[in-house]
N, C-alpha and C positions, 0 to 999 in steps of 0.2 A: 504493500500500500504506500503510495506516495504521500508525504507530508508537505503541504504547501503553506507557506507563511502568508498571513493576512495582515498587512500593514496599512497605514493611512494612504499610501501611494498605490496600492494594488487591489483595493477593494472591488471595484466594479468589474475588472477584467476576469475575476474568478467565478462569476455567476453563470449558471447555465442560461442560454438565450431566453428560455421561457420564464426564467425567474428575474431577469434583469429589470424589467419595467416595475415589477412589484417591489423590488429591493432598492430602487434608486434613492428614494427619500431616506430610507434607513441608512444606506451607505454614506450619504452626505453627512448625516448627523453623527454616525459612528466615526467618520474621519475627523470631524471637529473634536469629538471626545478624545480620540487617540492623540491628537495634536495639542490638546489643552495642557499647558505647562503648570497649571495651578492644582491639578488633581492628583491624589494618591492612587496607587494601584486599585485599592478597594473602591474608591469613588468612581474611577474610570470603568471598572468592570461591571459594577452594578448599574451605572448609567447606561452602558451598552446593552445590558440585559433588559433594562427598562424600555429602550428603543425597540429592541427585538420583540418584546412582549406586546407592545402597543401596535406594532406593525405599521407605524406611521411616524412622520417627523415629530419629534418631541423636543421641546426646548428646556425640559426639566433635567437638571443635573442632580445626581444623587450625592448629597454631601453627608459628611460624618454626622451621626446622630439621628438622621432621618430614616424613616421606615418605608420600604418598598416591597412590592411583590415581585418575585423573580421566577422565571421558568427554569426548571432544573434539568440539566443534561444527563446526570447519572445519579441514581438513588440506590444506596447499598445498605444491606443489613446482614449481620453475621449470625452464627448459631446461638448466641446468647441474647441477641436483640430481635432477630428475625421472627421467632415464634410469637413473641408478644405483638409485633407489628402485624402479623398475619391474623392473630386473634382480634386485634383492634379493628382491622379492616372488616372482619366478619361481623363484629358488633355494630359497625356502621351500616351493615346490610349492603355492602358494596361487593358485587360479584365480578367486576371487571376493572382491571387496572388501566390507567390512562394511556401508557405507552410501554409495552413489554420490553421494547428494545433499550429502554433507559433504566430498567430495573435489574439489579444484580444481587443475588443471594450467594453468600459464601459460608461454607462449612469449614471453619478454621480453628476455632478455639479449642475444641476437643475432637480432633480427628486422628485416627478413626474413633468412633464412639467408645468411651471408657466404661459405660454401664448401660443398662436397659433404658433408664430415663432419658439419657442423652440420645440414645439410638432412636427413641420415639420422636424426639424433637427434630432430629435429622430427617426422619421419614416425613414429618409434617412439611418441612422445607422442600424436600424433593417433590412431593405431591403438588405443592403450590407452584413451584417452578414449571412443572410439567403441565399443569392445568392452565397456566397463564402464559406459557411460552416465553418466559423471561430467562435471563442468564443465570446459570448455576455453576459455581466453582467449588471443588472439594479439595482440601489439603493446603493449598497456598494461602498465606495470610492475606486478607482482603486488601490491605493497603499496598502490599508489594505487588499483588496481581494487578491492581488498578494502575500502578506505576508502570509495570512491564507491558501492559496491553491496552489500556483504555484512556488514561489521562492525557489531555492535550492543553496547551496554553489557551487561556480564555474560557475554559469550561467552568460550569457551575456544578460542583460535585458535593452532594450531601450524603452523609453516611451515619447510620445508627451505631457509631463507634467514635469515641472522642479523638482518636488518632488519625481520623480521615484527613486532617490538615496536612498530612505528609505530601499529598499531591501538589501542594504549593511549590514544591521544588521544581516543577516544570511549568510554573506560571498559571496554575488553575486556582480558582477561588474554591477551596475545599475545606469543609468544616464538619464537625460532628453535631448531630441532633438526636432527639429521643426516639424511642420506638413508635410512639403514637404519632409523632410528627412525620416520621418516614412513611407511616401508613397513609397519612394525609397526602403526602407527595405522590405516593403510588396511585392514589385515587384521582388527584387533580393535575399532577405535573407541575405544581407550583408551591411556593411557600413564601411567607413574609420574612424579611431580614432587616435588622437595623444596621445601617452602614457603620462599620467599626472605625474608630479613630486609629491612627497609624503611628508606629514607632519605627524609626530608621536606625539600622545598625550597620556601621561600616566596618569591614574586616580588612586588616592590613598585615603585612609580614607573612611568615611561614612557620608552621609548627616545627618544633624540635623533634628528632627521632623518638618514637615512643609516645607521642602526643597526637591525638586524633580529634575528629569533629565532635565525638561524644564528650570529650573533655571540655571543648569550647561551650557547648550548649549547657552542660552542667555548671560551668563557671558562670554563665550568664544567669541561669536560674538562681544560683546561689547569691548573686548580686542583687537581683530585683525581687526575689521571693516568689512563693507559689501563686500569688495573685498579682504579681508585678506587671503582667501584660493582660490582665483580665478583659476579655472581649475586645482586644486590640488586634490590629493587623501588624505583624512583624514584617518589615521590608528589609531584606538583607542586601547589602551593597559591597562591592569590592573596590578597594582603593586604587588598584591597578591590575594590569593583565597578569603580572607575576603571581599575585595572590589568587586571582580568579582561577588560574590553571591548576592550583593546588586543591581545589574543591571539586572533586568528581561528583557525578550524579549520586553515587552511593553516600557520599559525605553530606551532600545537600539534603538528601532524603532523611538521613538521621536527624539533622537539625530541624527540618520542618516537622517531622514526626514528634520529636521530644519537646517542641515549643508549647504543646498543649499543657505541659507540666508547670508552666507559669501563667496559665490561663488564656493563652493566645487564641483568638477566633480563627485566624488564618496565619500562615507563615510562608512567605513567598520569596523566591529568588528571581533575579532578572533572567530574561530569555537571552541566551548568548550562543556562541558556537558549541559549547559543551552540551547545552540543551538540544540543539539541532542535531548534533552527532548522535546523541542518545536516542532521540526519536526516530532518526533514520535507520539506526541499527536495530531498533526494536519497534517494528511497524505496529501501528494501532489496529485493533481488531474489534469490529462492532457487530452487534446482533441487530441490524437495522434494515428491515425489508423495505422501509419507506425512503431509504437513501437513493436518490436518483443517480448518484455517482459513487459507486462502491469502490472505485480505485483511488479516490482522493479524499483526504480529510483536511478541510481547511481549518487552520488555527488562527487565533487572534493574539498577536504579540502586544500585550499591554505593558507599557513602561510608564512608571510614575513620572509626573512632571518635575522639572528642575526646581520650580518654585512652590511645590506642594507644601502644605502646612502639616507639621508633625506634632503629636502630643509630647514626644520626647525623642532625643537622639543620643546614640552611644557610638563609641569606637572601641573595638577590641583588637589589640595587637597580638596576633597569634603566637609570635615567638615568646611572649611572656606568659602564655597559658601552660600550666603544668598538669600532669595526670590528676584527675579529680575523682573523688569517691563521695557518693551521696548516701546519707542515711545514718541510722536506720529510721524507718517509719515515715519519713518525710523527704520528698524529693529535693526541697530547698535547703536541707541540712547538709551543705556541701563542704567537704574538707579537701585539702591537699593530700595526696596518697601518703606522704610522709607522716601525717598526723595519725594514721591508722595502721601503719606498718606493724606487723607482728600480731595483729588480731587474727586468731585462728578461725578457720572456716570449715564447714562440713561439706559444702557443695559450691561448685562454680558452674554457672550457666551462661552459655554463649548462644544467643538467638534472639527472637522476637522481631516485631515489625520495626523496632528502633535500630537494632544491630544484628540482623540475621542475613545480611546480603553477602555477595561473594567476596567483596573486599574485606569484610569482617572475618569471614571464614579463612581468607588468605592470611590475615594477620595472626589468627589463632594457630594456623598450621605452621607459620614461620617460628612461632615461639615453642610450640609443642614438639616440633621435629627433633628426633633424637633424644628426647627427654621423657620422663615419666611423671604422670599425675601422682601427687603425694599419697602415700598409703592411707592416710586418714581423711582423704578428700575424694568426693565424687565429682566428675566433670562431665557435663551433658552439653552436646553441640546440636542445635536444632536449626536447620535452614528456614528462611522466611518464605520460600516458594518452591514449587516443583522445579522450576527453571534453575534456581540456585542449587537445589539438591543435585540435579543432573550435572551441573557445571562442577560442583565439588568432587563428584565421582570422576569426571573426565580429567580433572587436574590432579587427581590422586591424593587430594587432601584427606579423604576418608581413611586411607591407609595410615596416614600420619596420626590421625585421631585414635584409631583403634590400637596402633602400636604403642601409643602413649598411655593407654588405659582409659581413654575417654569413651563415652557412649555417643554414637551418632544416630539420630532419630530421623523419622520422616518429617516432611515440612508440615508445620502446625504451630499454633501459639504455644501449646505444651506447658512447660513449667512456668512460663510467664504468668499464666492465669491460675496456676495452682490446681489444675484439675487432673493432670496426668503427666507422665514422662518426666518426673522430677519434682513432685510435690514435697514440701518440707515437713518434717516431723516436729514434735515439741522441742522448743529451745534450740533448734538448729539455726546455724548462721550460713547465709548464702551470699556470695558476691555474684552479681548478675549484670548482663548487658541489656536486660529487659527494660520495659518502659517505666515501671512504677515499683515502689517499695512500701506501699501502705500496709498497715497492720493486717496480717492474715492474707496478703495478696498471693503468696506462693504456697500457702498451706496452713499449718498450725498458727493460731493467734499468737503464740509465744515465740514463734520463729522471727528471725531478724534478717532483713534483706538490705544489702548495700549495692548501689548502682555504680557502674564504671564502664569504661570502654572494653571491647573485646580483648585488647592487649593486656590491660590490667587484670582482667578476669583470667586469661590464660596463664599469665605469670603467677597469679595467686594460686591457681590449680596445681602448679608444679611445686610451689613452696609450702602449700598447706596453710597459708596465711595471706592476708592482704599484702601485696607486694608491688613495688615500683617496676613497671615494664621496661623502663628506658635502658637498663643494662642488657636486656636481651636483643637490643638493636645495635650494640657497640661492636660485636665481633662477627656479625654476619652481613 
């Protein structure tokens, strides 16, 4: 599938002949919005969605704090939120969804089913997907699957999962909503949103060896607190090309995903050559029988204006960020790794939608190669998607994990949500690359979870205690 950029100078030429006349007014106004130097990413994108929804020229701009109804391009629910959404739809006596091609159900939190109750929920979701001809994915974590196959710049993506904001790494307006809200979207194709205020974060410099994107976002969360970006749009910027090239799509996805832990509504990166390369190498795949051009997916490259107004602005010098460890019990309880060195652990978990991508598994393999997991520690490695799982096998990372004594599982949320494949017992301590460390998140209420990068987790697995990963990058 060809991915074609839609910018202010190329709008009209991309329309099918039969669509041109109908879209001329929309295109003119969308061009004005894209060119507006005073608007943030969120203001621009919701303004564009407003024009598209009204299907006529609109002079109304969507400014921060205002409420608008938006058409939704993709509406997702997973196996802990999907069953409730299905039941809510039934309670509303709605037997037909608005557009099956825009509905995605994902069985990922407990896959395969760990018990009869979960199996019945999965059965409910499979039946719903079959009856309504909507998309169904099993195994891959929803956010990673959306990134690999569905998300494009300019899309409005709503998901019944708080980490849906991950798709902001490719310039989508992506955010989490509740199960009953997603049911309403399935029924109508629309939802109201308040335009979020925006925070600009400029990144400069480069990480030292052994420091990664997860350390950066944990550092930021530690600085602003768990509600420091509550209902805000985080706009990430690069000070120069040197810094930009150090942030791969996997790194950007990690940051956008974890931004929810300081309350962010969305977390977006600029569209650049790294975005374009990723999209071209990973073609988008849609279940859309109404699409008149199945070989082309038009995207809208929304760039915030140079004179846009921000609620706050930050600059983070990457070379000053050290390995970070968050916890226990609160994500914003962030420490330098040196503060917690020698804290013994029972389990090390590498995975989740935050840090279960191929680059994360590569870092873990680098550290574990030729070494053994500590005799008093369990190490579990869980890929974020089937694609990542297959790539780890091709690269022979799995051999490294198994030789080290680690367990390599199928793609799933797994231990991150404490339902299977690494749940914690009473008073156990885990260092994890997963998304959250709330009380009881990964198992027993008395267990303790510390969050860190896959590098810190792998180093800790070897030493049986929280450990600084930087020394493992000095000799290789």
